[in-house]
C-alpha positions as CSV (number, residue, x, y, z in Angstrom):
1,M,186.0,152.3,130.7
2,I,187.0,152.0,127.2
3,H,187.2,148.1,127.5
4,R,183.9,148.1,129.2
5,I,183.3,150.1,125.7
6,V,184.6,148.2,122.9
7,F,182.6,145.6,125.0
8,L,179.2,146.4,125.3
9,A,179.7,147.3,120.4
10,L,180.7,144.0,120.5
11,L,178.0,142.5,122.0
12,V,175.0,144.0,120.0
13,L,177.5,144.1,116.4
14,P,175.4,141.9,113.9
15,F,175.6,138.6,113.0
16,A,174.8,139.5,109.9
17,S,177.7,141.3,108.5
18,Q,180.1,137.7,108.2
19,A,180.8,137.3,105.3
20,H,180.6,133.8,103.7
21,D,181.8,131.1,101.4
22,P,179.0,129.7,100.0
23,A,180.5,126.1,99.4
24,Q,181.8,126.0,102.7
25,H,178.1,126.5,103.7
26,A,176.6,124.6,102.0
27,K,178.8,121.9,103.5
28,T,179.3,122.6,107.0
29,N,176.6,124.9,107.8
30,V,179.0,127.5,109.2
31,P,180.0,130.6,107.6
32,A,183.5,131.5,107.0
33,I,185.3,133.4,109.9
34,A,186.3,137.2,108.7
35,A,191.1,136.5,108.6
36,E,191.5,139.0,111.4
37,A,189.0,137.2,114.0
38,K,191.1,134.1,113.5
39,P,194.0,134.1,115.6
40,A,190.5,134.6,118.1
41,V,189.0,131.5,116.8
42,A,192.3,129.0,116.8
43,A,192.5,130.5,120.4
44,V,189.3,129.3,121.2
45,D,190.1,125.6,119.4
46,A,193.1,125.2,120.9
47,F,191.1,125.5,124.5
48,S,188.2,123.6,123.4
49,S,190.9,120.6,121.8
50,A,192.7,120.0,125.3
51,L,189.8,120.9,127.4
52,Q,187.9,117.6,125.6
53,A,191.5,115.9,125.9
54,G,191.3,115.9,129.3
55,D,194.6,118.2,128.9
56,L,194.0,120.6,131.7
57,K,196.7,122.4,132.3
58,R,196.7,123.5,128.4
59,A,193.1,124.0,128.7
60,G,193.8,126.5,131.4
61,T,197.2,128.6,128.7
62,W,194.6,129.8,126.9
63,L,192.3,131.5,130.0
64,A,193.2,134.5,131.9
65,D,193.7,134.8,135.3
66,D,190.3,136.9,135.9
67,V,188.3,134.6,134.0
68,L,185.0,135.5,134.2
69,I,182.9,131.8,133.4
70,L,178.8,131.3,134.0
71,E,177.4,128.5,133.3
72,S,174.3,127.2,134.2
73,G,173.1,129.6,136.5
74,G,176.7,128.7,138.6
75,A,179.1,131.2,138.6
76,E,183.7,130.7,138.5
77,H,185.4,134.0,138.7
78,S,189.3,133.1,138.0
79,K,191.1,130.7,136.1
80,A,192.0,128.9,139.7
81,E,188.6,128.4,140.7
82,Y,187.5,127.1,136.9
83,M,190.5,124.8,137.1
84,G,190.2,123.9,140.6
85,G,187.2,121.9,140.3
86,H,185.0,123.2,137.5
87,A,186.4,122.0,134.8
88,T,187.2,118.3,135.7
89,H,184.3,118.0,135.4
90,D,183.6,119.8,132.0
91,A,186.0,117.5,130.2
92,E,184.7,114.2,131.4
93,F,181.7,114.6,129.6
94,L,183.7,116.0,126.9
95,K,185.5,113.1,126.6
96,G,182.8,110.5,126.1
97,A,180.9,113.1,123.5
98,H,181.0,113.8,119.9
99,V,181.0,117.7,119.9
100,Q,179.6,118.7,115.9
101,L,179.6,122.2,115.4
102,K,176.8,124.1,113.7
103,Q,177.5,128.0,113.5
104,R,180.3,130.3,114.4
105,T,180.1,134.4,113.9
106,A,183.5,135.5,114.9
107,K,184.3,139.8,116.0
108,V,187.1,141.6,116.3
109,A,187.2,145.3,117.6
110,G,190.3,146.6,118.8
111,E,191.4,144.1,121.2
112,L,188.9,142.1,122.6
113,A,187.1,139.8,119.7
114,W,184.0,137.5,121.1
115,V,183.3,133.7,119.3
116,G,179.4,132.2,119.7
117,S,179.3,129.2,118.6
118,E,176.5,126.9,118.1
119,S,176.7,123.0,118.2
120,E,175.6,119.7,119.3
121,L,177.3,117.4,121.7
122,H,176.4,113.6,121.3
123,T,177.2,111.5,124.0
124,S,175.3,108.5,126.3
125,K,173.7,108.2,129.0
126,D,173.0,104.8,130.4
127,G,173.2,102.8,127.1
128,K,171.2,105.3,125.3
129,P,172.0,108.0,123.1
130,V,171.7,111.6,124.1
131,T,172.1,115.1,121.9
132,T,172.7,118.4,123.7
133,L,172.4,121.1,122.2
134,S,174.9,124.4,123.0
135,T,175.6,127.7,123.3
136,E,178.5,129.5,124.2
137,T,179.7,132.9,124.0
138,M,183.4,133.3,124.4
139,V,185.3,136.8,124.2
140,L,188.9,137.3,124.3
141,K,191.4,140.0,124.8
142,R,194.6,140.2,123.3
143,G,197.9,141.0,125.0
144,K,202.0,140.0,124.7
145,D,200.7,136.6,124.7
146,G,198.1,137.0,121.6
147,W,194.3,136.0,122.5
148,R,193.4,135.0,125.9
149,I,189.5,133.9,126.9
150,V,188.6,136.8,129.9
151,H,184.5,135.6,129.5
152,I,183.0,131.9,128.2
153,H,179.1,131.6,128.8
154,W,177.8,128.0,128.8
155,S,173.9,127.3,127.9
156,S,172.3,123.9,126.8
157,R,169.6,121.9,126.8
158,T,168.3,118.3,125.8
159,K,167.7,118.3,122.1
160,R,163.7,116.9,122.3
């Protein structure tokens, strides 16, 4: 019950309270992440890097066994389900993509954290360049082995 309350509290925390370094913001448009959230962000980045590199074994180490992944109206209800199917397609798509992080916000409340990211993915289809706008929310739980991803929600659309 307490995890649900903390989870709901995480979802309603305001984005505007994120402290940032104006010099960094001007260069990358990504605000600095508070020190307490950096380990959770590092876990998200490690998962994403492994997935993009096609290293599914390493990517899987960052997922909780009971992770819930929502994307395009579908759902995977465990690490085994995702890694046994959709992860391969995601890795193949990301292999040829240039991912440009545009915005990121991260918050920690107790043993839970969430990381919200907005990115542009630059790929090609039928020899023509395609830019996809992507939003991602990852919820993580801190355990004895550090931060692990317990929920992912991905949403994307082609940039016009």
